[in-house]
C-alpha atoms as an extended CHARMM CRD file, in Angstrom:
* protein
*
       159  EXT
         1         1  UNK       CA              4.2440000000        2.8820000000      -22.8140000000  PROA      1               0.0000000000
         2         2  UNK       CA              6.5040000000        0.2390000000      -23.2340000000  PROA      2               0.0000000000
         3         3  UNK       CA              5.0250000000       -2.6710000000      -21.5530000000  PROA      3               0.0000000000
         4         4  UNK       CA              1.2150000000       -1.7220000000      -22.7140000000  PROA      4               0.0000000000
         5         5  UNK       CA             -1.4220000000       -4.5430000000      -23.2740000000  PROA      5               0.0000000000
         6         6  UNK       CA             -3.6210000000       -3.4270000000      -26.1960000000  PROA      6               0.0000000000
         7         7  UNK       CA             -6.6860000000       -5.1840000000      -24.3980000000  PROA      7               0.0000000000
         8         8  UNK       CA             -6.0300000000       -3.5010000000      -20.8360000000  PROA      8               0.0000000000
         9         9  UNK       CA             -8.2700000000       -0.3440000000      -20.6480000000  PROA      9               0.0000000000
        10        10  UNK       CA             -6.1800000000        1.2420000000      -18.5140000000  PROA      10              0.0000000000
        11        11  UNK       CA             -2.8030000000        0.7740000000      -20.7240000000  PROA      11              0.0000000000
        12        12  UNK       CA             -5.0300000000        2.8160000000      -23.1800000000  PROA      12              0.0000000000
        13        13  UNK       CA             -4.5430000000        6.2310000000      -21.2470000000  PROA      13              0.0000000000
        14        14  UNK       CA             -6.7440000000        8.4760000000      -22.3050000000  PROA      14              0.0000000000
        15        15  UNK       CA             -8.8360000000        6.6260000000      -24.5120000000  PROA      15              0.0000000000
        16        16  UNK       CA             -9.3130000000        4.0530000000      -21.5830000000  PROA      16              0.0000000000
        17        17  UNK       CA             -9.8900000000        6.8760000000      -19.0040000000  PROA      17              0.0000000000
        18        18  UNK       CA            -12.9830000000        7.5430000000      -21.4940000000  PROA      18              0.0000000000
        19        19  UNK       CA            -14.3400000000        3.9700000000      -21.2840000000  PROA      19              0.0000000000
        20        20  UNK       CA            -13.5760000000        3.7770000000      -17.3930000000  PROA      20              0.0000000000
        21        21  UNK       CA            -15.5960000000        7.3580000000      -16.5470000000  PROA      21              0.0000000000
        22        22  UNK       CA            -12.3420000000        9.2400000000      -15.3770000000  PROA      22              0.0000000000
        23        23  UNK       CA             -9.9050000000       11.6890000000      -16.0870000000  PROA      23              0.0000000000
        24        24  UNK       CA             -6.2220000000       11.9610000000      -15.6310000000  PROA      24              0.0000000000
        25        25  UNK       CA             -5.0730000000       14.7850000000      -13.0580000000  PROA      25              0.0000000000
        26        26  UNK       CA             -1.2720000000       13.5320000000      -12.7420000000  PROA      26              0.0000000000
        27        27  UNK       CA              1.5760000000       11.7030000000      -13.9220000000  PROA      27              0.0000000000
        28        28  UNK       CA              5.3310000000       11.2580000000      -14.1320000000  PROA      28              0.0000000000
        29        29  UNK       CA              7.3430000000        9.0360000000      -15.6600000000  PROA      29              0.0000000000
        30        30  UNK       CA              6.1110000000        5.5600000000      -13.7530000000  PROA      30              0.0000000000
        31        31  UNK       CA              2.7360000000        6.6110000000      -12.4990000000  PROA      31              0.0000000000
        32        32  UNK       CA             -0.4020000000        8.2390000000      -13.4100000000  PROA      32              0.0000000000
        33        33  UNK       CA             -3.4090000000        9.2350000000      -10.9680000000  PROA      33              0.0000000000
        34        34  UNK       CA             -6.8770000000        9.3670000000      -12.5440000000  PROA      34              0.0000000000
        35        35  UNK       CA            -10.0600000000       10.6420000000      -10.4860000000  PROA      35              0.0000000000
        36        36  UNK       CA            -13.5990000000        8.9660000000      -11.1810000000  PROA      36              0.0000000000
        37        37  UNK       CA            -16.1160000000       10.8360000000      -13.0140000000  PROA      37              0.0000000000
        38        38  UNK       CA            -18.8230000000        8.2990000000      -11.6020000000  PROA      38              0.0000000000
        39        39  UNK       CA            -18.4120000000        7.8600000000       -8.1590000000  PROA      39              0.0000000000
        40        40  UNK       CA            -20.1170000000        8.4310000000       -4.4450000000  PROA      40              0.0000000000
        41        41  UNK       CA            -17.3420000000       10.3760000000       -3.1000000000  PROA      41              0.0000000000
        42        42  UNK       CA            -15.2490000000       13.3470000000       -4.5130000000  PROA      42              0.0000000000
        43        43  UNK       CA            -12.0790000000       12.4490000000       -5.5700000000  PROA      43              0.0000000000
        44        44  UNK       CA            -12.2500000000        8.7470000000       -5.8130000000  PROA      44              0.0000000000
        45        45  UNK       CA             -8.9130000000        8.0930000000       -7.7730000000  PROA      45              0.0000000000
        46        46  UNK       CA             -6.8700000000        5.4920000000       -8.9700000000  PROA      46              0.0000000000
        47        47  UNK       CA             -3.0280000000        5.5130000000       -8.8110000000  PROA      47              0.0000000000
        48        48  UNK       CA             -1.5510000000        3.0830000000      -11.2940000000  PROA      48              0.0000000000
        49        49  UNK       CA              1.8750000000        2.2100000000      -12.9160000000  PROA      49              0.0000000000
        50        50  UNK       CA              2.1300000000        2.9790000000      -16.6850000000  PROA      50              0.0000000000
        51        51  UNK       CA              3.9330000000       -0.3590000000      -17.2810000000  PROA      51              0.0000000000
        52        52  UNK       CA              1.1580000000       -3.1330000000      -17.6360000000  PROA      52              0.0000000000
        53        53  UNK       CA              1.5380000000       -5.3130000000      -14.4110000000  PROA      53              0.0000000000
        54        54  UNK       CA             -1.2780000000       -7.3010000000      -12.0920000000  PROA      54              0.0000000000
        55        55  UNK       CA             -0.2030000000       -7.2440000000       -9.0170000000  PROA      55              0.0000000000
        56        56  UNK       CA              1.4550000000       -4.9810000000       -5.9950000000  PROA      56              0.0000000000
        57        57  UNK       CA              4.0480000000       -7.8590000000       -5.7530000000  PROA      57              0.0000000000
        58        58  UNK       CA              5.3070000000       -7.5350000000       -9.6760000000  PROA      58              0.0000000000
        59        59  UNK       CA              6.2770000000       -3.8320000000       -9.0350000000  PROA      59              0.0000000000
        60        60  UNK       CA             10.3610000000       -3.7130000000       -9.6480000000  PROA      60              0.0000000000
        61        61  UNK       CA             13.2600000000       -1.1300000000       -9.2470000000  PROA      61              0.0000000000
        62        62  UNK       CA             12.0190000000        2.2850000000       -9.3670000000  PROA      62              0.0000000000
        63        63  UNK       CA              8.3520000000        1.5390000000       -9.6170000000  PROA      63              0.0000000000
        64        64  UNK       CA              8.8360000000       -0.2030000000       -5.9950000000  PROA      64              0.0000000000
        65        65  UNK       CA             11.2350000000        2.0540000000       -4.8200000000  PROA      65              0.0000000000
        66        66  UNK       CA              8.7550000000        5.4140000000       -5.3900000000  PROA      66              0.0000000000
        67        67  UNK       CA              5.7680000000        3.6580000000       -4.7810000000  PROA      67              0.0000000000
        68        68  UNK       CA              5.3910000000        4.8110000000       -0.9990000000  PROA      68              0.0000000000
        69        69  UNK       CA              6.6030000000        8.3610000000       -1.6140000000  PROA      69              0.0000000000
        70        70  UNK       CA              3.7200000000        8.6690000000       -4.6220000000  PROA      70              0.0000000000
        71        71  UNK       CA              1.0820000000        7.5430000000       -2.4690000000  PROA      71              0.0000000000
        72        72  UNK       CA              1.7720000000        9.6850000000       -0.0950000000  PROA      72              0.0000000000
        73        73  UNK       CA              2.1570000000       12.3680000000       -2.1910000000  PROA      73              0.0000000000
        74        74  UNK       CA             -1.0810000000       11.9400000000       -4.3990000000  PROA      74              0.0000000000
        75        75  UNK       CA             -3.3180000000       10.8270000000       -1.0880000000  PROA      75              0.0000000000
        76        76  UNK       CA             -2.2170000000       14.4830000000        0.8470000000  PROA      76              0.0000000000
        77        77  UNK       CA             -3.2040000000       16.2080000000       -2.5480000000  PROA      77              0.0000000000
        78        78  UNK       CA             -6.8410000000       14.3580000000       -2.7660000000  PROA      78              0.0000000000
        79        79  UNK       CA             -7.2000000000       14.6880000000        1.0910000000  PROA      79              0.0000000000
        80        80  UNK       CA             -6.4920000000       18.6820000000        0.8760000000  PROA      80              0.0000000000
        81        81  UNK       CA             -8.5110000000       18.5450000000       -2.5570000000  PROA      81              0.0000000000
        82        82  UNK       CA            -11.5940000000       17.1000000000       -1.0650000000  PROA      82              0.0000000000
        83        83  UNK       CA            -10.9060000000       18.6570000000        2.2910000000  PROA      83              0.0000000000
        84        84  UNK       CA            -11.3690000000       15.1230000000        3.7380000000  PROA      84              0.0000000000
        85        85  UNK       CA            -10.6000000000       13.5520000000        7.2520000000  PROA      85              0.0000000000
        86        86  UNK       CA             -8.3660000000       10.9560000000        5.3110000000  PROA      86              0.0000000000
        87        87  UNK       CA             -7.8590000000        8.8370000000        2.1720000000  PROA      87              0.0000000000
        88        88  UNK       CA             -8.7870000000        5.2270000000        2.5810000000  PROA      88              0.0000000000
        89        89  UNK       CA             -6.1420000000        2.9010000000        0.5100000000  PROA      89              0.0000000000
        90        90  UNK       CA             -7.7550000000       -0.2710000000       -1.3590000000  PROA      90              0.0000000000
        91        91  UNK       CA             -5.8670000000       -2.8230000000       -3.4220000000  PROA      91              0.0000000000
        92        92  UNK       CA             -7.8240000000       -5.6130000000       -4.9320000000  PROA      92              0.0000000000
        93        93  UNK       CA             -6.5770000000       -8.1440000000       -7.3650000000  PROA      93              0.0000000000
        94        94  UNK       CA             -8.6940000000      -10.2190000000      -10.1320000000  PROA      94              0.0000000000
        95        95  UNK       CA            -11.0750000000       -8.4710000000      -11.8540000000  PROA      95              0.0000000000
        96        96  UNK       CA             -8.8300000000       -6.1080000000      -13.7840000000  PROA      96              0.0000000000
        97        97  UNK       CA             -5.5990000000       -7.1560000000      -15.0230000000  PROA      97              0.0000000000
        98        98  UNK       CA             -3.7910000000       -3.8760000000      -14.3760000000  PROA      98              0.0000000000
        99        99  UNK       CA             -2.6400000000       -2.8390000000      -10.9300000000  PROA      99              0.0000000000
       100       100  UNK       CA             -4.5590000000       -0.0250000000       -9.6330000000  PROA      100             0.0000000000
       101       101  UNK       CA             -4.7740000000        1.5300000000       -6.3190000000  PROA      101             0.0000000000
       102       102  UNK       CA             -7.9660000000        2.7470000000       -5.0170000000  PROA      102             0.0000000000
       103       103  UNK       CA             -7.8080000000        6.1110000000       -3.0780000000  PROA      103             0.0000000000
       104       104  UNK       CA            -10.8400000000        7.1230000000       -1.6110000000  PROA      104             0.0000000000
       105       105  UNK       CA            -11.4200000000       10.7800000000        0.0840000000  PROA      105             0.0000000000
       106       106  UNK       CA            -13.5100000000       10.1990000000        3.1710000000  PROA      106             0.0000000000
       107       107  UNK       CA            -15.2980000000       12.4830000000        5.2840000000  PROA      107             0.0000000000
       108       108  UNK       CA            -17.9280000000       11.6440000000        8.2280000000  PROA      108             0.0000000000
       109       109  UNK       CA            -21.2520000000       10.9900000000        6.7540000000  PROA      109             0.0000000000
       110       110  UNK       CA            -20.2770000000       10.0290000000        3.4690000000  PROA      110             0.0000000000
       111       111  UNK       CA            -21.0240000000        6.7370000000        1.4220000000  PROA      111             0.0000000000
       112       112  UNK       CA            -17.7900000000        5.0210000000        2.6420000000  PROA      112             0.0000000000
       113       113  UNK       CA            -16.8620000000        2.9180000000        5.6350000000  PROA      113             0.0000000000
       114       114  UNK       CA            -14.0580000000        0.6480000000        6.7000000000  PROA      114             0.0000000000
       115       115  UNK       CA            -15.5880000000       -2.5530000000        6.3410000000  PROA      115             0.0000000000
       116       116  UNK       CA            -13.0440000000       -4.9030000000        5.1950000000  PROA      116             0.0000000000
       117       117  UNK       CA            -14.7070000000       -8.2640000000        5.9070000000  PROA      117             0.0000000000
       118       118  UNK       CA            -17.8370000000       -9.6610000000        4.7000000000  PROA      118             0.0000000000
       119       119  UNK       CA            -21.1630000000      -10.1360000000        6.8830000000  PROA      119             0.0000000000
       120       120  UNK       CA            -22.3970000000       -8.2990000000        9.8540000000  PROA      120             0.0000000000
       121       121  UNK       CA            -19.9950000000       -6.1880000000       11.5340000000  PROA      121             0.0000000000
       122       122  UNK       CA            -19.6630000000       -5.8600000000       15.5800000000  PROA      122             0.0000000000
       123       123  UNK       CA            -17.4290000000       -3.9550000000       17.5560000000  PROA      123             0.0000000000
       124       124  UNK       CA            -15.6630000000       -5.0530000000       20.3580000000  PROA      124             0.0000000000
       125       125  UNK       CA            -13.9970000000       -2.8080000000       23.0020000000  PROA      125             0.0000000000
       126       126  UNK       CA            -10.3980000000       -4.0120000000       23.5850000000  PROA      126             0.0000000000
       127       127  UNK       CA             -8.6600000000       -3.7100000000       26.9060000000  PROA      127             0.0000000000
       128       128  UNK       CA             -6.4170000000       -0.9310000000       25.6190000000  PROA      128             0.0000000000
       129       129  UNK       CA             -9.8890000000        0.9630000000       24.7680000000  PROA      129             0.0000000000
       130       130  UNK       CA             -9.6850000000        0.4540000000       21.2010000000  PROA      130             0.0000000000
       131       131  UNK       CA            -12.7550000000       -0.7890000000       19.3540000000  PROA      131             0.0000000000
       132       132  UNK       CA            -12.4500000000       -3.7730000000       17.2830000000  PROA      132             0.0000000000
       133       133  UNK       CA            -14.4760000000       -4.4380000000       14.1410000000  PROA      133             0.0000000000
       134       134  UNK       CA            -15.2940000000       -8.3300000000       14.0980000000  PROA      134             0.0000000000
       135       135  UNK       CA            -17.8740000000      -10.3520000000       11.6090000000  PROA      135             0.0000000000
       136       136  UNK       CA            -20.5640000000      -12.3640000000       13.1390000000  PROA      136             0.0000000000
       137       137  UNK       CA            -20.4670000000      -14.2430000000        9.9130000000  PROA      137             0.0000000000
       138       138  UNK       CA            -16.6200000000      -14.8220000000        9.7400000000  PROA      138             0.0000000000
       139       139  UNK       CA            -15.2740000000      -15.8650000000       12.9020000000  PROA      139             0.0000000000
       140       140  UNK       CA            -11.2400000000      -15.4340000000       13.6460000000  PROA      140             0.0000000000
       141       141  UNK       CA             -9.1140000000      -18.0680000000       12.7880000000  PROA      141             0.0000000000
       142       142  UNK       CA             -7.4320000000      -19.7310000000       15.2580000000  PROA      142             0.0000000000
       143       143  UNK       CA             -4.7770000000      -17.9740000000       16.8650000000  PROA      143             0.0000000000
       144       144  UNK       CA             -1.8280000000      -20.9530000000       16.4610000000  PROA      144             0.0000000000
       145       145  UNK       CA             -3.0400000000      -21.0140000000       12.5370000000  PROA      145             0.0000000000
       146       146  UNK       CA             -2.1970000000      -16.9610000000       12.6220000000  PROA      146             0.0000000000
       147       147  UNK       CA              0.7700000000      -17.4430000000       14.6000000000  PROA      147             0.0000000000
       148       148  UNK       CA              1.9620000000      -19.7740000000       11.9800000000  PROA      148             0.0000000000
       149       149  UNK       CA              1.2080000000      -17.7310000000        9.0230000000  PROA      149             0.0000000000
       150       150  UNK       CA              2.8970000000      -14.7140000000       10.8370000000  PROA      150             0.0000000000
       151       151  UNK       CA              6.0200000000      -17.1440000000       11.3760000000  PROA      151             0.0000000000
       152       152  UNK       CA              6.3710000000      -17.9180000000        7.6550000000  PROA      152             0.0000000000
       153       153  UNK       CA              5.7150000000      -14.4370000000        6.6280000000  PROA      153             0.0000000000
       154       154  UNK       CA              8.4650000000      -13.3880000000        8.8950000000  PROA      154             0.0000000000
       155       155  UNK       CA             10.8490000000      -16.3760000000        7.6570000000  PROA      155             0.0000000000
       156       156  UNK       CA             10.3400000000      -15.5860000000        3.7000000000  PROA      156             0.0000000000
       157       157  UNK       CA             11.4400000000      -11.8730000000        4.8580000000  PROA      157             0.0000000000
       158       158  UNK       CA             14.4510000000      -12.7820000000        6.6700000000  PROA      158             0.0000000000
       159       159  UNK       CA             15.7510000000      -15.2870000000        3.6990000000  PROA      159             0.0000000000
């Protein structure tokens, strides 16, 4: 790996996999997929670029171009191999300085849930029939602030 960080367990490849209790099941020239050997669900996996980068926003060139295709391919394989209903995709930042996408095959009744917001979740029926989950401990921000943020994102993308 040309951009390997010697202090990064993920950049260490198979040696790092031992430390992280996982096993590599697939790779191409840019990406690798490992499956956890210490998980609450079968097939919990990590998709990571071979190049040492910290955040998804740091993907460039072929990494950025192939990310969606690779993510879909490995998610389908995980879903089918574990006979799951779907695969949750999580991307966190901070604790590990190498981008890694968590892929969690999910079946009804397993250890996973879709909670992304801290606090006690309650469901609210929307007019269209969908359920919206909200936190009792963290109320929604003012609509005006959210609209302003959306406008800033739109402006950034249309520069």
